[in-house]
N, C-alpha and C positions, 0 to 999 in steps of 0.2 A: 504494500500500500504506500503510495507516494504522499508525503506530508507537505503541506503548503504553509509557509509562514507569512504572516501579515506584516506589512511594512507601512508605518505611519508616514504619510506625506505632509510636508510643511506647506499648508495652503494659505498661509498668511499673506495678505497684501503688503505692499511697502509701508503704507500708513499704519496698518495694524502692527507690523514688525517694529516700526520706529516707536510707537506708543508703548509696546510691550517692553522694549529695551529701556525706555525712559522710566517706566514704572518700576522695573526691576532694580534700577539704580537709584530709585527714590529722588528723581529730579523733576522739577516742575518745568513748564514751558519757558518760564522766565529764566530759570537756571540755564537751560540749554541756549536760550537767546543771548544771555550774557556771555557764555563761553564761546559761542560760535559767531556772534554779531549778525545772526539771522533774525529778522523781525518775527515777533510772536505770531502774527497773522499768517506768514508763510509757513511756519512750522505747523499751524493748525490746518492749512490747506493740504500739506503733505499727509498728515495723520487722517484727515477726512477724505482723502482721495480726490480732492477737487483740483486736479492738475490744470484745468483750463484757466484757473484764476492765477496761476503762477506766472512770473515774468518769462522772458525769453530763455531758451534752453541753455545758453551760455552762462546765464546767472544761476539757473537751477543746478547745473553741474557743479558750479562753484560752491553753492550751498551744500550739496551732498558731500563734496570733498571736505569742507569745514566740519560738517556733522560727523563724517567718518573719522577725521583726525581727532575730534574732541572726545568721541566715545570709543576710540581704538577699534574701528570696524573697517571692513574692506570697501574702499570707495568704488572699486570696479564692480562689485556685486550690487551695491546700491544704485549706481548709475544704470547698469544693465536692467535691473528690475524696474526702475522708473521708466526707461525707454520702452520696455515690453508692455507695461501696463498703460502707458500713454497711447501706444498704438492701438491697444484694445479699446480704449475710450473713444479714439477717433473712428474706429471701424463701427462701433455701436452707434455713434452719432450719425454716420453716413447711412446706416441701415434705417434708422428712424426717419431721416430726411427723405430717403427714397420711398418709404412707405407713405409718407405724407404727400409726396409728389405723385404717387400712383392713384390717389383718390380721384373720383370723377369730378369734372369741373362743370359747374352750372353756368351756362352762358346767358348773357342778357338778351334783350329783344333785338339787339343789333345783329345783323347778318354779317358774319365774317367769311369772306371769300378767300380762296387760295392766293389770289393776286394781292389782296390786302395784307395777308400774312407775309408774303414774300417781300413786299415793299417795306413793311415795318421792320422785318428782320434785317434787310440790307441797311436801312437807316440806322438802326441801333448798333449794328456791327461797325459801320463807318464812324459813328460818333464815339463809340467806345474805344476803337483803335486810335482815333485822334487824341483822345484824352490820355490814354495809356502812354502813347509815344511822347506826348508833351511832358508828362510827369517823369518818365524815365530819362529823357534827355536833360531835363532841368536838374534832376538829382545827380546825373552822371557828371555834368560839367561844373556843378557847384559844390563847394566844400560845406561840411555840416556846420550848423550854428554852434557857437560855444561862447558863453559869457561867464566870467568869474565875478561873483558878487562880493565874496569875502574869502580871504583877507585883502586889504588894500595894499597896492604896491608900495614897498618901502616902509611899511608899518613896523613899529617896535612892539614886541610881545614879551611880557614878563613871565610867561609860563613855558612848560616843556612840550606843549602841543598847541595846535591851532585848529579851528574848525573851518574847513574849506566848503564853501557853498557856491553853487552855480546853476546855470541852465544850459542844456544842450539840445540838439535835435532829437525828437522822439525816436526811439528804437536805436539810437547810436550807442556804440560801445565806448564808454568813458573810462579812462584810467588816470589815476593820480600817482605820480612817481612809479609808473609801470604796473600799478596794482589796480585791477578792475573794481569799479564801484557801481552800485545799483542806481539806475535812473528810473523814476516813476513815470506814469502815463502822461504827465505834463512836461517831461524832459528835465525835471528838477533833480539835483543830486546834492548830497552833503556827506562829509566824511571827516573824522578826526585824523590829523597827520602829526606824527611825532617830530620834534625839532631838536637840533643840536645847538649848543651855545654858539652865538655868532651869526654869520650870514647864512640863510637857508634859501634855496631856490626850489620852489614847488612847481613841477611840470604837470600840466593837465592836457590830455589829448582826447579828442572825440573822433571816432571813425565810423562812417556809415557803411551800408551794405555794398557800396561800390568801391570800398577801400579808399575813399577820399578822407583825408585827415585834416583836422584843424588843431593846432598846438598853441597853447598860451602858457606863459611862465609868470610867476609872482615871486618877488624877492621880499623876505621879511627878516628882521633882525631879532634874535632871541637873546634876552639878557637875564635868564632865570638864574644862572650860576652866580652872576654878579650880585643879584638880589639876595641870594642865600649867603654869600660872603659878608655882605653888609649886615644882614640879620645876625650872623654869628659874631661879628665884631661888637654889635650893640649888646648882645647877651653877655659877652666877655667883660663888658664894662659895667654890668649890673652889680647888685649887692651880693654878699656872700650867700644869702639864701637863694638868690637866683642862680648862682653858680652851682649850688647843690642840685637844684632841679635840672640844670643842663646836664650834669653828670649822669642823671637818671634817664635822660632823653635817649631815644633810639635814632641814630644817624645811619641811614641805609644808602648804599650806592649800588645801582643795578646797571649792568651792561650786557650786550649780547654779542655772540661771535660763533660762526662767521657770517650768518645770514640775518636779514631783518626779521624780527619776530613780534607778533602781537603781544602786548603787555597790559595788564590791569593791576593797579596798586591801590590799596585802601589803608589809610592811616587812622588808627583809633576808630575804625568803623566808617570813615568817610572816604568816598572815592576821590582820589587826587590825581589819577592818571589813567587814561584808557585810549590806546592807540598803538601804532606800529613804531617800534624802536629801531633806529638805524644802528649798524655795527660800529660806526665811528663815534657814537655819542654815549655819554654816561648820564643817567638820571639820578638825582639825589633827592631823598625824602627824609622827613623827620616826623617823629611821633612820640607821645609820652608813654604809652603802654605797649602797643603792638603795631606791627605792619604786616598786612596780608598781601601776598603776591600770587598772581595767576599769569601763566605764559603759554603761548601756543606751542613752544618747543622747550620743554624743561631742561634738556641736556645742552641747550645752546644759550641758556640764561644764567648769569653769574651774579652772586650777591656778596656784598661786604656789609657787615654790621659793626658800627663804631670802629672802623678801621681794620677789623679782622676779616680776612678773606675766607668765606665759607664755601667757595667753589660753586659747582653747578647747582641749580635749583633742584633738579632730579636727575637720576642716572639714565632714564629712558627718554626716547624721542617723543613720547605721547604728551599731550597737553598737561600742564601742571595747574591744579586748581586749589586756591586758598591755602597756600603754604604760609604759615604764620611764624613771625620772628618777634622776640622781645629783646630786652636790653642784654640778655645773656646769649642770644643766638636763636637758633631754630627751636620752635616749640613742637615737641612730638605729641601727636594726638593719641 
């Protein structure tokens, strides 16, 4: 007698799988959004299978790569499952539309002759072809629109990051310092950009579907290290009681190597930095009780506390989340 074994097939959709993994790790949508920089509404669209509400595929694939990196999953498997399920959604939509098109049409009292149908068809085809050619030629010969609203050219910034805001052509691919950013249905975009002390040049590009590019650059001066030095001098001239408090303060230095890395830092529970840190720059932070650090690549992020080099944030390449340091160094949970 031949025995058969039953094999349980994993029939979870991509959205069900993403929700299950998130629930198993006790993460809320807000936690995942904070760690991946994906808006909560897009995470909901993924979990609810509403793929048609998501932006262009180039951004969706970027979302899935960030999601896979944050949760240590296979980005290839996530992208393949998304493409497969999206094709299924498109096929179902076509079948429904064909069924609606196959329903009998109730004509009005006007008599429609074959000659009238032929003339109308030729007229619509000619008009449609003219409009299509005009739009294609206009898009092909013109470069996409790109306006940088903020920051202003030559502005001085006392912080370690700045908020870049602008408007581009709808459906254009926009990058800031070669990093793609999300453009909404109105062509608006905004992104936090990390700065190094001194002169910083922020390069913004917009590229349309005809590979036409528009590039704009904004130069800003960051003086946050000077401000920190001045603050330290003022503290050193304070009373003896103030000096005791300074000895208890946490002075952290964070830098990345060899690649740019997303970084988020909280000092005493307050968010003080959230952006991409460049390899050439070092960010300094102060706190009274604790500093919490999250990074896209833990093994490429290095930390010093009160002048003591603690080395890499984590040993693995996976994202590091909420690594806490106090005046004595790293706090083991």
